[in-house]
N, C-alpha and C positions, 0 to 999 in steps of 0.2 A: 471410476467409470462415470461418464457424463450422463447417461440415460438409464432409467430404471429397467431392470430385467425381472420378469415374472415367469414362473413355471406353473402351469395348471396340470396337475397329475393325480395319480391314485397310488397309494402306497404299495399295493401288490402288483402293479404293472411293471413288468421288466423293461418296457419301453421308457416309462417315467424314470426308472432307476438308472438307465443308461444316460439319460440327459443329466440327472443329478450328479452322477459320477464325473461326467465330462465337465460340467460347470465347476465342480469342486476341484478337479485336477487342474483346470485352467485358472483357478482362483477368482472366478467371476462371482460377485455378490449378486444374490437374487432373492426374490420373495417367493416362497413355495405356497401354492394355494391348493389344498386338498379338495378334490372334486368328489361329489357323490354321483357315481356313474349311473345309478338307477333314477336319479332326479337331477338332470343336468342343469347347471347354473346358467343364468343369462350371460355371464362373462364367457363361459365356454362356447355357448351358441353364437356369441358375437365374434369371437376370435377364430372359431372353426365352424362356420355355418354350413359348409359342404359336407364334411365327414362327421362332424359332431363327436369327435373322439379325442382322447388324451394320448400323449402329452401335447400341450401347446406351449411353445416358448414365445414370449412376448418381449420385444425390445423397443423401448420408447413408444409404447402404445400400439405397435404394429406386430402382428404374428409373423414369425420367421419361417419361411420356406414350407408352408403347408403343402405346396405343390411338389415337393421332392418325392414323397412316397409313391404317388401314382406314376411319375416319370421313371423312377428307378424300377418300379414293379414291371412296367411294360418292357423296359430294357432287359432286365434279367430273365423274364419269362418268354421273350421272343426267341424263336429257334432259327438258327442259321442266319445267313445274311439277308438276301432278298429285300423286298420293299418294306416288309414289316420291321425287320431288323434295322434298316437304315432310318426309318421314321422314328423308331424308339431311340436310336443313338442321337439323332438330331434333337429330340425332346430333352434328353439328358444334358446335351451341350448347352441348350438354351437355359435350362435350370441352373447349370454351373455358371453361366454368364450372369444371371440374376444374383446368384449367391456371391460371385466375385465382386459385383457392383456394390452389394451391401456390406461386404466384409473388408474391402480394400481400404487401406488407410493412406490417403494422399496418393503418392506415386508408387507405393509398394503394393505389388500384386499379392493377394492372399493365396491363390491357387496356381500362379505361374503365368507365363507368357503365352501358352499354347492356345488359350481360348480366343 
């Protein structure tokens, strides 16, 4: 892997564990940094200044997709179609476009051609 991957997490967090499992399943080498969630580190506050929560996945010095959770939350909690549902769906597509841009390798699309 060309660039360093770090994971800021907490050992009892099921969310941190999911990221650990995914990284291990994919064979991604990473540095795990245990966070004290009662006394948040400067690193955590730097990489997740909005939510100030773990886990935070960092690749090449940049946090990955912090904005995914709010976009998916609004998408899955919106009821029916309507304006609210359409807005939530558009937000998710925009997040997928950003994710696609970051994960695509050359001409190979990571998520497919539909975006």
